[in-house]
All heavy atoms as a GROMACS GRO file, in nm:
protein
  635
    1MET      N    1   9.927  10.185  10.726
    1MET     CA    2   9.832  10.090  10.673
    1MET      C    3   9.904   9.993  10.580
    1MET      O    4   9.970  10.034  10.486
    1MET     CB    5   9.723  10.163  10.595
    1MET     CG    6   9.627  10.238  10.684
    1MET     SD    7   9.503  10.337  10.598
    1MET     CE    8   9.438  10.226  10.479
    2ASN      N    9   9.891   9.867  10.609
    2ASN     CA   10   9.950   9.766  10.522
    2ASN      C   11   9.857   9.741  10.403
    2ASN      O   12   9.735   9.739  10.418
    2ASN     CB   13   9.970   9.635  10.598
    2ASN     CG   14  10.074   9.650  10.706
    2ASN    OD1   15  10.160   9.737  10.699
    2ASN    ND2   16  10.068   9.565  10.807
    3PHE      N   17   9.915   9.720  10.287
    3PHE     CA   18   9.838   9.691  10.168
    3PHE      C   19   9.841   9.541  10.147
    3PHE      O   20   9.945   9.484  10.116
    3PHE     CB   21   9.896   9.766  10.048
    3PHE     CG   22   9.800   9.776   9.934
    3PHE    CD1   23   9.693   9.861   9.941
    3PHE    CD2   24   9.818   9.701   9.820
    3PHE    CE1   25   9.604   9.872   9.836
    3PHE    CE2   26   9.731   9.710   9.715
    3PHE     CZ   27   9.623   9.796   9.722
    4GLU      N   28   9.727   9.477  10.167
    4GLU     CA   29   9.720   9.331  10.161
    4GLU      C   30   9.640   9.287  10.039
    4GLU      O   31   9.582   9.368   9.967
    4GLU     CB   32   9.656   9.278  10.289
    4GLU     CG   33   9.736   9.311  10.413
    4GLU     CD   34   9.667   9.267  10.540
    4GLU    OE1   35   9.560   9.203  10.532
    4GLU    OE2   36   9.720   9.296  10.647
    5ARG      N   37   9.635   9.158  10.021
    5ARG     CA   38   9.565   9.100   9.907
    5ARG      C   39   9.416   9.129   9.910
    5ARG      O   40   9.353   9.155   9.808
    5ARG     CB   41   9.590   8.950   9.906
    5ARG     CG   42   9.535   8.879   9.788
    5ARG     CD   43   9.585   8.738   9.786
    5ARG     NE   44   9.483   8.650   9.736
    5ARG     CZ   45   9.487   8.521   9.746
    5ARG    NH1   46   9.586   8.463   9.807
    5ARG    NH2   47   9.393   8.447   9.696
    6ARG      N   48   9.359   9.131  10.029
    6ARG     CA   49   9.216   9.158  10.040
    6ARG      C   50   9.183   9.302  10.005
    6ARG      O   51   9.071   9.333   9.968
    6ARG     CB   52   9.162   9.120  10.176
    6ARG     CG   53   9.219   9.200  10.290
    6ARG     CD   54   9.155   9.159  10.421
    6ARG     NE   55   9.246   9.187  10.529
    6ARG     CZ   56   9.293   9.097  10.611
    6ARG    NH1   57   9.257   8.972  10.599
    6ARG    NH2   58   9.376   9.130  10.706
    7ASP      N   59   9.283   9.392  10.017
    7ASP     CA   60   9.262   9.530   9.974
    7ASP      C   61   9.245   9.538   9.823
    7ASP      O   62   9.164   9.618   9.774
    7ASP     CB   63   9.378   9.619  10.018
    7ASP     CG   64   9.384   9.638  10.167
    7ASP    OD1   65   9.277   9.630  10.232
    7ASP    OD2   66   9.494   9.662  10.220
    8ILE      N   67   9.318   9.457   9.750
    8ILE     CA   68   9.304   9.454   9.605
    8ILE      C   69   9.165   9.404   9.566
    8ILE      O   70   9.101   9.461   9.477
    8ILE     CB   71   9.415   9.367   9.541
    8ILE    CG1   72   9.551   9.430   9.567
    8ILE    CG2   73   9.391   9.347   9.392
    8ILE    CD1   74   9.668   9.343   9.530
    9ILE      N   75   9.117   9.302   9.637
    9ILE     CA   76   8.983   9.250   9.611
    9ILE      C   77   8.879   9.357   9.642
    9ILE      O   78   8.781   9.374   9.568
    9ILE     CB   79   8.959   9.122   9.692
    9ILE    CG1   80   9.054   9.012   9.644
    9ILE    CG2   81   8.814   9.076   9.682
    9ILE    CD1   82   9.056   8.889   9.731
   10LEU      N   83   8.899   9.431   9.751
   10LEU     CA   84   8.807   9.538   9.788
   10LEU      C   85   8.806   9.646   9.681
   10LEU      O   86   8.699   9.694   9.640
   10LEU     CB   87   8.846   9.597   9.923
   10LEU     CG   88   8.768   9.718   9.971
   10LEU    CD1   89   8.621   9.682   9.993
   10LEU    CD2   90   8.828   9.772  10.098
   11ILE      N   91   8.922   9.685   9.632
   11ILE     CA   92   8.931   9.790   9.530
   11ILE      C   93   8.864   9.745   9.401
   11ILE      O   94   8.790   9.821   9.338
   11ILE     CB   95   9.078   9.830   9.508
   11ILE    CG1   96   9.130   9.904   9.631
   11ILE    CG2   97   9.093   9.916   9.383
   11ILE    CD1   98   9.278   9.930   9.631
   12VAL      N   99   8.887   9.621   9.361
   12VAL     CA  100   8.824   9.570   9.237
   12VAL      C  101   8.672   9.568   9.253
   12VAL      O  102   8.599   9.608   9.162
   12VAL     CB  103   8.879   9.430   9.203
   12VAL    CG1  104   8.798   9.364   9.093
   12VAL    CG2  105   9.025   9.439   9.162
   13GLY      N  106   8.624   9.524   9.368
   13GLY     CA  107   8.480   9.524   9.392
   13GLY      C  108   8.421   9.664   9.390
   13GLY      O  109   8.313   9.687   9.334
   14LEU      N  110   8.492   9.758   9.449
   14LEU     CA  111   8.442   9.895   9.450
   14LEU      C  112   8.447   9.960   9.312
   14LEU      O  113   8.362  10.042   9.278
   14LEU     CB  114   8.520   9.978   9.552
   14LEU     CG  115   8.489   9.945   9.698
   14LEU    CD1  116   8.580  10.023   9.790
   14LEU    CD2  117   8.344   9.970   9.731
   15ILE      N  118   8.544   9.920   9.231
   15ILE     CA  119   8.547   9.970   9.092
   15ILE      C  120   8.426   9.919   9.016
   15ILE      O  121   8.363   9.993   8.939
   15ILE     CB  122   8.679   9.930   9.022
   15ILE    CG1  123   8.794  10.014   9.078
   15ILE    CG2  124   8.670   9.948   8.871
   15ILE    CD1  125   8.930   9.972   9.029
   16LEU      N  126   8.388   9.795   9.039
   16LEU     CA  127   8.269   9.741   8.974
   16LEU      C  128   8.143   9.813   9.022
   16LEU      O  129   8.052   9.839   8.943
   16LEU     CB  130   8.259   9.591   8.999
   16LEU     CG  131   8.367   9.505   8.930
   16LEU    CD1  132   8.354   9.360   8.973
   16LEU    CD2  133   8.358   9.519   8.781
   17VAL      N  134   8.137   9.846   9.152
   17VAL     CA  135   8.024   9.923   9.204
   17VAL      C  136   8.022  10.060   9.139
   17VAL      O  137   7.915  10.111   9.103
   17VAL     CB  138   8.032   9.933   9.359
   17VAL    CG1  139   7.933  10.034   9.413
   17VAL    CG2  140   8.008   9.798   9.422
   18MET      N  141   8.137  10.120   9.122
   18MET     CA  142   8.144  10.252   9.059
   18MET      C  143   8.095  10.245   8.915
   18MET      O  144   8.022  10.333   8.870
   18MET     CB  145   8.286  10.306   9.064
   18MET     CG  146   8.296  10.449   9.017
   18MET     SD  147   8.456  10.520   9.044
   18MET     CE  148   8.530  10.494   8.886
   19LEU      N  149   8.134  10.142   8.844
   19LEU     CA  150   8.088  10.127   8.706
   19LEU      C  151   7.936  10.110   8.700
   19LEU      O  152   7.870  10.158   8.608
   19LEU     CB  153   8.158  10.009   8.639
   19LEU     CG  154   8.306  10.028   8.609
   19LEU    CD1  155   8.366   9.898   8.555
   19LEU    CD2  156   8.326  10.142   8.512
   20ALA      N  157   7.880  10.042   8.799
   20ALA     CA  158   7.735  10.025   8.802
   20ALA      C  159   7.665  10.157   8.837
   20ALA      O  160   7.556  10.185   8.786
   20ALA     CB  161   7.696   9.918   8.903
   21LEU      N  162   7.726  10.238   8.921
   21LEU     CA  163   7.665  10.365   8.960
   21LEU      C  164   7.677  10.473   8.854
   21LEU      O  165   7.597  10.566   8.850
   21LEU     CB  166   7.728  10.415   9.091
   21LEU     CG  167   7.690  10.342   9.218
   21LEU    CD1  168   7.768  10.397   9.336
   21LEU    CD2  169   7.541  10.351   9.243
   22ILE      N  170   7.777  10.462   8.768
   22ILE     CA  171   7.799  10.566   8.667
   22ILE      C  172   7.678  10.580   8.575
   22ILE      O  173   7.644  10.691   8.533
   22ILE     CB  174   7.928  10.537   8.586
   22ILE    CG1  175   8.049  10.572   8.671
   22ILE    CG2  176   7.932  10.615   8.456
   22ILE    CD1  177   8.181  10.540   8.604
   23GLN      N  178   7.609  10.471   8.547
   23GLN     CA  179   7.495  10.481   8.456
   23GLN      C  180   7.376  10.553   8.518
   23GLN      O  181   7.291  10.605   8.446
   23GLN     CB  182   7.454  10.343   8.407
   23GLN     CG  183   7.415  10.246   8.516
   23GLN     CD  184   7.389  10.108   8.459
   23GLN    OE1  185   7.364  10.095   8.340
   23GLN    NE2  186   7.393  10.009   8.544
   24TYR      N  187   7.369  10.558   8.651
   24TYR     CA  188   7.258  10.628   8.717
   24TYR      C  189   7.298  10.766   8.769
   24TYR      O  190   7.216  10.856   8.776
   24TYR     CB  191   7.205  10.544   8.833
   24TYR     CG  192   7.153  10.410   8.788
   24TYR    CD1  193   7.219  10.294   8.820
   24TYR    CD2  194   7.039  10.401   8.710
   24TYR    CE1  195   7.173  10.171   8.778
   24TYR    CE2  196   6.991  10.278   8.667
   24TYR     CZ  197   7.060  10.164   8.702
   24TYR     OH  198   7.014  10.043   8.660
   25LEU      N  199   7.423  10.779   8.811
   25LEU     CA  200   7.475  10.906   8.861
   25LEU      C  201   7.589  10.949   8.771
   25LEU      O  202   7.635  10.875   8.685
   25LEU     CB  203   7.526  10.888   9.005
   25LEU     CG  204   7.428  10.833   9.107
   25LEU    CD1  205   7.501  10.802   9.236
   25LEU    CD2  206   7.316  10.931   9.132
   26GLY      N  207   7.639  11.065   8.793
   26GLY     CA  208   7.755  11.110   8.717
   26GLY      C  209   7.881  11.042   8.769
   26GLY      O  210   7.883  10.985   8.878
   27PRO      N  211   7.988  11.047   8.692
   27PRO     CA  212   8.114  10.986   8.734
   27PRO      C  213   8.169  11.047   8.864
   27PRO      O  214   8.226  10.976   8.946
   27PRO     CB  215   8.209  11.012   8.619
   27PRO     CG  216   8.124  11.044   8.502
   27PRO     CD  217   7.997  11.098   8.555
   28ALA      N  218   8.150  11.176   8.883
   28ALA     CA  219   8.202  11.241   9.003
   28ALA      C  220   8.128  11.191   9.128
   28ALA      O  221   8.190  11.160   9.230
   28ALA     CB  222   8.189  11.392   8.991
   29TYR      N  223   7.995  11.183   9.117
   29TYR     CA  224   7.917  11.136   9.232
   29TYR      C  225   7.947  10.989   9.265
   29TYR      O  226   7.958  10.951   9.381
   29TYR     CB  227   7.767  11.152   9.207
   29TYR     CG  228   7.722  11.295   9.206
   29TYR    CD1  229   7.658  11.348   9.094
   29TYR    CD2  230   7.744  11.378   9.314
   29TYR    CE1  231   7.617  11.479   9.091
   29TYR    CE2  232   7.703  11.510   9.313
   29TYR     CZ  233   7.639  11.560   9.202
   29TYR     OH  234   7.599  11.690   9.200
   30SER      N  235   7.960  10.908   9.163
   30SER     CA  236   7.988  10.767   9.188
   30SER      C  237   8.129  10.750   9.247
   30SER      O  238   8.150  10.664   9.333
   30SER     CB  239   7.972  10.684   9.061
   30SER     OG  240   8.062  10.726   8.962
   31ALA      N  241   8.224  10.832   9.204
   31ALA     CA  242   8.359  10.825   9.260
   31ALA      C  243   8.358  10.866   9.407
   31ALA      O  244   8.424  10.804   9.490
   31ALA     CB  245   8.454  10.914   9.180
   32ILE      N  246   8.282  10.970   9.440
   32ILE     CA  247   8.272  11.014   9.579
   32ILE      C  248   8.210  10.905   9.666
   32ILE      O  249   8.256  10.877   9.777
   32ILE     CB  250   8.192  11.146   9.588
   32ILE    CG1  251   8.273  11.259   9.526
   32ILE    CG2  252   8.156  11.179   9.732
   32ILE    CD1  253   8.196  11.387   9.506
   33ILE      N  254   8.105  10.841   9.616
   33ILE     CA  255   8.039  10.734   9.691
   33ILE      C  256   8.134  10.618   9.713
   33ILE      O  257   8.143  10.562   9.823
   33ILE     CB  258   7.910  10.690   9.619
   33ILE    CG1  259   7.805  10.802   9.626
   33ILE    CG2  260   7.856  10.561   9.678
   33ILE    CD1  261   7.685  10.778   9.540
   34VAL      N  262   8.209  10.579   9.610
   34VAL     CA  263   8.300  10.465   9.620
   34VAL      C  264   8.415  10.496   9.715
   34VAL      O  265   8.456  10.411   9.794
   34VAL     CB  266   8.350  10.424   9.479
   34VAL    CG1  267   8.467  10.330   9.487
   34VAL    CG2  268   8.236  10.359   9.403
   35ILE      N  269   8.468  10.617   9.711
   35ILE     CA  270   8.575  10.655   9.803
   35ILE      C  271   8.524  10.652   9.946
   35ILE      O  272   8.592  10.604  10.037
   35ILE     CB  273   8.633  10.793   9.764
   35ILE    CG1  274   8.710  10.781   9.633
   35ILE    CG2  275   8.722  10.848   9.875
   35ILE    CD1  276   8.751  10.914   9.572
   36GLY      N  277   8.403  10.701   9.968
   36GLY     CA  278   8.342  10.695  10.100
   36GLY      C  279   8.323  10.551  10.148
   36GLY      O  280   8.347  10.519  10.264
   37LEU      N  281   8.279  10.465  10.057
   37LEU     CA  282   8.263  10.323  10.092
   37LEU      C  283   8.397  10.260  10.128
   37LEU      O  284   8.405  10.181  10.224
   37LEU     CB  285   8.201  10.246   9.975
   37LEU     CG  286   8.051  10.258   9.955
   37LEU    CD1  287   8.009  10.192   9.826
   37LEU    CD2  288   7.978  10.196  10.072
   38TYR      N  289   8.502  10.292  10.052
   38TYR     CA  290   8.634  10.234  10.078
   38TYR      C  291   8.682  10.269  10.218
   38TYR      O  292   8.720  10.182  10.296
   38TYR     CB  293   8.734  10.282   9.973
   38TYR     CG  294   8.875  10.233  10.000
   38TYR    CD1  295   8.911  10.103   9.969
   38TYR    CD2  296   8.970  10.316  10.056
   38TYR    CE1  297   9.039  10.056   9.993
   38TYR    CE2  298   9.098  10.271  10.082
   38TYR     CZ  299   9.132  10.142  10.050
   38TYR     OH  300   9.259  10.097  10.076
   39PHE      N  301   8.679  10.399  10.251
   39PHE     CA  302   8.726  10.439  10.383
   39PHE      C  303   8.632  10.393  10.494
   39PHE      O  304   8.677  10.360  10.603
   39PHE     CB  305   8.748  10.591  10.389
   39PHE     CG  306   8.870  10.633  10.314
   39PHE    CD1  307   8.860  10.708  10.198
   39PHE    CD2  308   8.996  10.597  10.358
   39PHE    CE1  309   8.972  10.746  10.128
   39PHE    CE2  310   9.110  10.634  10.289
   39PHE     CZ  311   9.098  10.710  10.174
   40GLY      N  312   8.503  10.386  10.466
   40GLY     CA  313   8.408  10.333  10.565
   40GLY      C  314   8.436  10.187  10.596
   40GLY      O  315   8.436  10.146  10.713
   41ILE      N  316   8.462  10.107  10.495
   41ILE     CA  317   8.492   9.965  10.515
   41ILE      C  318   8.625   9.949  10.588
   41ILE      O  319   8.638   9.867  10.679
   41ILE     CB  320   8.491   9.890  10.380
   41ILE    CG1  321   8.348   9.881  10.327
   41ILE    CG2  322   8.551   9.751  10.394
   41ILE    CD1  323   8.338   9.829  10.185
   42LYS      N  324   8.726  10.028  10.550
   42LYS     CA  325   8.857  10.018  10.616
   42LYS      C  326   8.847  10.056  10.764
   42LYS      O  327   8.907   9.990  10.849
   42LYS     CB  328   8.959  10.109  10.546
   42LYS     CG  329   8.997  10.065  10.407
   42LYS     CD  330   9.068   9.934  10.407
   42LYS     CE  331   9.212   9.954  10.444
   42LYS     NZ  332   9.291   9.832  10.434
   43ILE      N  333   8.770  10.159  10.797
   43ILE     CA  334   8.754  10.199  10.937
   43ILE      C  335   8.678  10.092  11.014
   43ILE      O  336   8.714  10.057  11.126
   43ILE     CB  337   8.684  10.336  10.945
   43ILE    CG1  338   8.779  10.445  10.896
   43ILE    CG2  339   8.636  10.366  11.087
   43ILE    CD1  340   8.714  10.580  10.877
   44TYR      N  341   8.571  10.038  10.953
   44TYR     CA  342   8.492   9.933  11.019
   44TYR      C  343   8.578   9.810  11.048
   44TYR      O  344   8.573   9.755  11.159
   44TYR     CB  345   8.372   9.895  10.932
   44TYR     CG  346   8.291   9.782  10.987
   44TYR    CD1  347   8.205   9.802  11.093
   44TYR    CD2  348   8.302   9.654  10.934
   44TYR    CE1  349   8.130   9.698  11.145
   44TYR    CE2  350   8.229   9.549  10.984
   44TYR     CZ  351   8.142   9.572  11.090
   44TYR     OH  352   8.070   9.468  11.141
   45VAL      N  353   8.656   9.767  10.951
   45VAL     CA  354   8.740   9.648  10.969
   45VAL      C  355   8.848   9.675  11.074
   45VAL      O  356   8.879   9.589  11.156
   45VAL     CB  357   8.802   9.605  10.834
   45VAL    CG1  358   8.911   9.502  10.853
   45VAL    CG2  359   8.695   9.552  10.742
   46GLY      N  360   8.904   9.795  11.074
   46GLY     CA  361   9.006   9.829  11.174
   46GLY      C  362   8.950   9.828  11.315
   46GLY      O  363   9.013   9.776  11.408
   47LYS      N  364   8.830   9.884  11.333
   47LYS     CA  365   8.767   9.883  11.466
   47LYS      C  366   8.733   9.742  11.509
   47LYS      O  367   8.750   9.704  11.625
   47LYS     CB  368   8.640   9.968  11.465
   47LYS     CG  369   8.662  10.113  11.439
   47LYS     CD  370   8.716  10.182  11.561
   47LYS     CE  371   8.727  10.331  11.532
   47LYS     NZ  372   8.787  10.403  11.640
   48LYS      N  373   8.684   9.661  11.416
   48LYS     CA  374   8.649   9.522  11.447
   48LYS      C  375   8.774   9.443  11.486
   48LYS      O  376   8.771   9.362  11.577
   48LYS     CB  377   8.581   9.460  11.325
   48LYS     CG  378   8.501   9.339  11.356
   48LYS     CD  379   8.385   9.375  11.445
   48LYS     CE  380   8.264   9.298  11.406
   48LYS     NZ  381   8.162   9.307  11.508
   49ARG      N  382   8.885   9.467  11.414
   49ARG     CA  383   9.010   9.398  11.444
   49ARG      C  384   9.061   9.436  11.584
   49ARG      O  385   9.107   9.351  11.659
   49ARG     CB  386   9.115   9.433  11.340
   49ARG     CG  387   9.246   9.361  11.360
   49ARG     CD  388   9.342   9.391  11.250
   49ARG     NE  389   9.297   9.321  11.129
   49ARG     CZ  390   9.343   9.346  11.009
   49ARG    NH1  391   9.434   9.438  10.990
   49ARG    NH2  392   9.300   9.278  10.905
   50GLN      N  393   9.050   9.564  11.621
   50GLN     CA  394   9.090   9.608  11.754
   50GLN      C  395   9.003   9.545  11.861
   50GLN      O  396   9.053   9.504  11.967
   50GLN     CB  397   9.083   9.760  11.766
   50GLN     CG  398   9.191   9.833  11.694
   50GLN     CD  399   9.173   9.983  11.703
   50GLN    OE1  400   9.072  10.032  11.752
   50GLN    NE2  401   9.272  10.057  11.654
   51LEU      N  402   8.873   9.535  11.835
   51LEU     CA  403   8.781   9.474  11.931
   51LEU      C  404   8.814   9.327  11.952
   51LEU      O  405   8.819   9.278  12.066
   51LEU     CB  406   8.638   9.490  11.881
   51LEU     CG  407   8.529   9.432  11.969
   51LEU    CD1  408   8.521   9.510  12.100
   51LEU    CD2  409   8.396   9.436  11.897
   52ILE      N  410   8.842   9.255  11.846
   52ILE     CA  411   8.877   9.114  11.856
   52ILE      C  412   9.010   9.097  11.928
   52ILE      O  413   9.026   9.010  12.014
   52ILE     CB  414   8.880   9.048  11.717
   52ILE    CG1  415   8.739   9.039  11.661
   52ILE    CG2  416   8.944   8.910  11.723
   52ILE    CD1  417   8.732   8.996  11.517
   53GLN      N  418   9.108   9.182  11.896
   53GLN     CA  419   9.239   9.174  11.961
   53GLN      C  420   9.227   9.200  12.111
   53GLN      O  421   9.292   9.134  12.191
   53GLN     CB  422   9.335   9.275  11.898
   53GLN     CG  423   9.475   9.269  11.951
   53GLN     CD  424   9.545   9.139  11.917
   53GLN    OE1  425   9.515   9.076  11.817
   53GLN    NE2  426   9.636   9.099  12.001
   54ARG      N  427   9.142   9.295  12.149
   54ARG     CA  428   9.122   9.325  12.290
   54ARG      C  429   9.052   9.209  12.362
   54ARG      O  430   9.085   9.175  12.475
   54ARG     CB  431   9.040   9.453  12.306
   54ARG     CG  432   9.030   9.501  12.447
   54ARG     CD  433   8.961   9.634  12.454
   54ARG     NE  434   8.882   9.662  12.335
   54ARG     CZ  435   8.766   9.725  12.335
   54ARG    NH1  436   8.716   9.769  12.446
   54ARG    NH2  437   8.702   9.746  12.223
   55ASP      N  438   8.954   9.146  12.294
   55ASP     CA  439   8.882   9.034  12.355
   55ASP      C  440   8.970   8.910  12.368
   55ASP      O  441   8.961   8.838  12.467
   55ASP     CB  442   8.757   9.000  12.274
   55ASP     CG  443   8.648   9.103  12.291
   55ASP    OD1  444   8.656   9.184  12.385
   55ASP    OD2  445   8.555   9.104  12.208
   56VAL      N  446   9.052   8.884  12.268
   56VAL     CA  447   9.134   8.764  12.268
   56VAL      C  448   9.254   8.780  12.362
   56VAL      O  449   9.288   8.689  12.436
   56VAL     CB  450   9.181   8.729  12.125
   56VAL    CG1  451   9.284   8.619  12.127
   56VAL    CG2  452   9.063   8.688  12.041
   57GLY      N  453   9.316   8.896  12.363
   57GLY     CA  454   9.431   8.920  12.450
   57GLY      C  455   9.550   8.837  12.410
   57GLY      O  456   9.598   8.844  12.298
   58GLU      N  457   9.599   8.754  12.503
   58GLU     CA  458   9.716   8.671  12.476
   58GLU      C  459   9.683   8.550  12.391
   58GLU      O  460   9.770   8.490  12.331
   58GLU     CB  461   9.779   8.626  12.608
   58GLU     CG  462   9.835   8.740  12.690
   58GLU     CD  463   9.891   8.692  12.822
   58GLU    OE1  464   9.930   8.573  12.830
   58GLU    OE2  465   9.896   8.772  12.915
   59GLY      N  466   9.558   8.510  12.390
   59GLY     CA  467   9.518   8.394  12.311
   59GLY      C  468   9.393   8.329  12.367
   59GLY      O  469   9.332   8.378  12.461
   60ILE      N  470   9.358   8.217  12.308
   60ILE     CA  471   9.240   8.142  12.348
   60ILE      C  472   9.284   8.001  12.384
   60ILE      O  473   9.364   7.940  12.313
   60ILE     CB  474   9.136   8.138  12.234
   60ILE    CG1  475   9.088   8.281  12.204
   60ILE    CG2  476   9.019   8.051  12.271
   60ILE    CD1  477   8.996   8.290  12.087
   61CYS      N  478   9.229   7.947  12.492
   61CYS     CA  479   9.262   7.812  12.537
   61CYS      C  480   9.210   7.711  12.436
   61CYS      O  481   9.096   7.720  12.390
   61CYS     CB  482   9.200   7.788  12.674
   61CYS     SG  483   9.229   7.622  12.739
   62MET      N  484   9.291   7.613  12.404
   62MET     CA  485   9.251   7.510  12.308
   62MET      C  486   9.157   7.408  12.370
   62MET      O  487   9.084   7.341  12.300
   62MET     CB  488   9.376   7.439  12.254
   62MET     CG  489   9.467   7.528  12.172
   62MET     SD  490   9.386   7.598  12.029
   62MET     CE  491   9.371   7.454  11.927
   63GLU      N  492   9.156   7.397  12.502
   63GLU     CA  493   9.070   7.299  12.569
   63GLU      C  494   8.927   7.349  12.585
   63GLU      O  495   8.832   7.282  12.549
   63GLU     CB  496   9.129   7.264  12.706
   63GLU     CG  497   9.266   7.199  12.701
   63GLU     CD  498   9.262   7.062  12.637
   63GLU    OE1  499   9.163   6.990  12.658
   63GLU    OE2  500   9.358   7.029  12.566
   64CYS      N  501   8.913   7.471  12.642
   64CYS     CA  502   8.779   7.518  12.675
   64CYS      C  503   8.737   7.642  12.596
   64CYS      O  504   8.619   7.675  12.594
   64CYS     CB  505   8.769   7.548  12.824
   64CYS     SG  506   8.875   7.682  12.879
   65GLY      N  507   8.831   7.712  12.533
   65GLY     CA  508   8.797   7.828  12.452
   65GLY      C  509   8.790   7.958  12.528
   65GLY      O  510   8.746   8.058  12.473
   66SER      N  511   8.833   7.960  12.653
   66SER     CA  512   8.828   8.085  12.728
   66SER      C  513   8.956   8.167  12.706
   66SER      O  514   9.054   8.119  12.649
   66SER     CB  515   8.810   8.058  12.877
   66SER     OG  516   8.921   7.991  12.929
   67LYS      N  517   8.954   8.290  12.752
   67LYS     CA  518   9.064   8.383  12.731
   67LYS      C  519   9.182   8.347  12.821
   67LYS      O  520   9.163   8.311  12.937
   67LYS     CB  521   9.015   8.524  12.761
   67LYS     CG  522   9.115   8.633  12.738
   67LYS     CD  523   9.049   8.768  12.765
   67LYS     CE  524   9.147   8.880  12.754
   67LYS     NZ  525   9.086   9.009  12.780
   68ILE      N  526   9.304   8.357  12.767
   68ILE     CA  527   9.425   8.331  12.845
   68ILE      C  528   9.474   8.462  12.904
   68ILE      O  529   9.491   8.561  12.834
   68ILE     CB  530   9.534   8.268  12.757
   68ILE    CG1  531   9.488   8.130  12.710
   68ILE    CG2  532   9.666   8.260  12.831
   68ILE    CD1  533   9.582   8.061  12.616
   69ILE      N  534   9.494   8.463  13.036
   69ILE     CA  535   9.542   8.581  13.108
   69ILE      C  536   9.667   8.540  13.184
   69ILE      O  537   9.666   8.440  13.257
   69ILE     CB  538   9.434   8.634  13.205
   69ILE    CG1  539   9.309   8.672  13.126
   69ILE    CG2  540   9.488   8.752  13.284
   69ILE    CD1  541   9.192   8.709  13.212
   70ASN      N  542   9.775   8.617  13.170
   70ASN     CA  543   9.903   8.589  13.234
   70ASN      C  544   9.954   8.448  13.201
   70ASN      O  545  10.000   8.375  13.287
   70ASN     CB  546   9.896   8.609  13.385
   70ASN     CG  547   9.870   8.752  13.423
   70ASN    OD1  548   9.911   8.843  13.351
   70ASN    ND2  549   9.802   8.773  13.534
   71LYS      N  550   9.937   8.409  13.077
   71LYS     CA  551   9.982   8.280  13.024
   71LYS      C  552   9.916   8.162  13.094
   71LYS      O  553   9.970   8.052  13.098
   71LYS     CB  554  10.134   8.267  13.032
   71LYS     CG  555  10.205   8.372  12.949
   71LYS     CD  556  10.354   8.354  12.954
   71LYS     CE  557  10.421   8.464  12.873
   71LYS     NZ  558  10.564   8.456  12.875
   72LYS      N  559   9.795   8.184  13.150
   72LYS     CA  560   9.719   8.076  13.213
   72LYS      C  561   9.574   8.088  13.175
   72LYS      O  562   9.519   8.197  13.167
   72LYS     CB  563   9.732   8.083  13.366
   72LYS     CG  564   9.869   8.052  13.417
   72LYS     CD  565   9.871   8.050  13.567
   72LYS     CE  566  10.010   8.015  13.618
   72LYS     NZ  567  10.013   8.007  13.764
   73CYS      N  568   9.511   7.974  13.154
   73CYS     CA  569   9.369   7.969  13.126
   73CYS      C  570   9.293   7.984  13.258
   73CYS      O  571   9.327   7.921  13.357
   73CYS     CB  572   9.332   7.837  13.059
   73CYS     SG  573   9.155   7.815  13.035
   74THR      N  574   9.191   8.069  13.258
   74THR     CA  575   9.117   8.092  13.382
   74THR      C  576   9.036   7.970  13.424
   74THR      O  577   9.017   7.947  13.543
   74THR     CB  578   9.023   8.213  13.366
   74THR    OG1  579   8.938   8.190  13.254
   74THR    CG2  580   9.102   8.340  13.345
   75ASN      N  581   8.992   7.888  13.329
   75ASN     CA  582   8.913   7.769  13.364
   75ASN      C  583   8.999   7.645  13.387
   75ASN      O  584   8.989   7.579  13.489
   75ASN     CB  585   8.811   7.739  13.253
   75ASN     CG  586   8.703   7.843  13.245
   75ASN    OD1  587   8.673   7.910  13.342
   75ASN    ND2  588   8.644   7.856  13.128
   76CYS      N  589   9.084   7.613  13.292
   76CYS     CA  590   9.160   7.487  13.297
   76CYS      C  591   9.269   7.490  13.405
   76CYS      O  592   9.288   7.390  13.474
   76CYS     CB  593   9.224   7.460  13.162
   76CYS     SG  594   9.104   7.438  13.029
   77ASP      N  595   9.341   7.600  13.420
   77ASP     CA  596   9.450   7.604  13.519
   77ASP      C  597   9.397   7.610  13.662
   77ASP      O  598   9.463   7.565  13.752
   77ASP     CB  599   9.541   7.725  13.492
   77ASP     CG  600   9.621   7.706  13.365
   77ASP    OD1  601   9.637   7.589  13.322
   77ASP    OD2  602   9.667   7.805  13.306
   78SER      N  603   9.277   7.663  13.682
   78SER     CA  604   9.220   7.666  13.817
   78SER      C  605   9.174   7.526  13.859
   78SER      O  606   9.174   7.494  13.977
   78SER     CB  607   9.104   7.766  13.826
   78SER     OG  608   8.999   7.725  13.740
   79GLU      N  609   9.138   7.439  13.764
   79GLU     CA  610   9.096   7.304  13.796
   79GLU      C  611   9.213   7.216  13.833
   79GLU      O  612   9.199   7.122  13.911
   79GLU     CB  613   9.022   7.242  13.675
   79GLU     CG  614   8.892   7.309  13.645
   79GLU     CD  615   8.830   7.258  13.517
   79GLU    OE1  616   8.890   7.168  13.455
   79GLU    OE2  617   8.725   7.308  13.478
   80GLU      N  618   9.332   7.243  13.779
   80GLU     CA  619   9.449   7.159  13.806
   80GLU      C  620   9.502   7.177  13.947
   80GLU      O  621   9.565   7.089  14.001
   80GLU     CB  622   9.559   7.192  13.706
   80GLU     CG  623   9.525   7.150  13.564
   80GLU     CD  624   9.631   7.192  13.466
   80GLU    OE1  625   9.736   7.250  13.507
   80GLU    OE2  626   9.612   7.169  13.346
   81GLU      N  627   9.478   7.292  14.008
   81GLU     CA  628   9.534   7.320  14.140
   81GLU      C  629   9.464   7.245  14.249
   81GLU      O  630   9.370   7.190  14.255
   81GLU     CB  631   9.528   7.469  14.168
   81GLU     CG  632   9.615   7.546  14.074
   81GLU     CD  633   9.601   7.696  14.093
   81GLU    OE1  634   9.524   7.741  14.181
   81GLU    OE2  635   9.666   7.769  14.019
   0.00000   0.00000   0.00000
């Protein structure tokens, strides 16, 4: 797992959520909830990133926006032939 700048923003946001929860729940419960949220968000983002990578593949055509397969656009390259 790479540690990026957005991870720091996520951690700071979750610390603020934990501070808000401490007044209603105990520190242990709020820490457990925040840790669960952190890993839940990381798993969700990882799955979403894999889904986008699978959909995009090699890239997206700049002309029509379709998926590029075998370094050729399925729409634009078929029209040129």
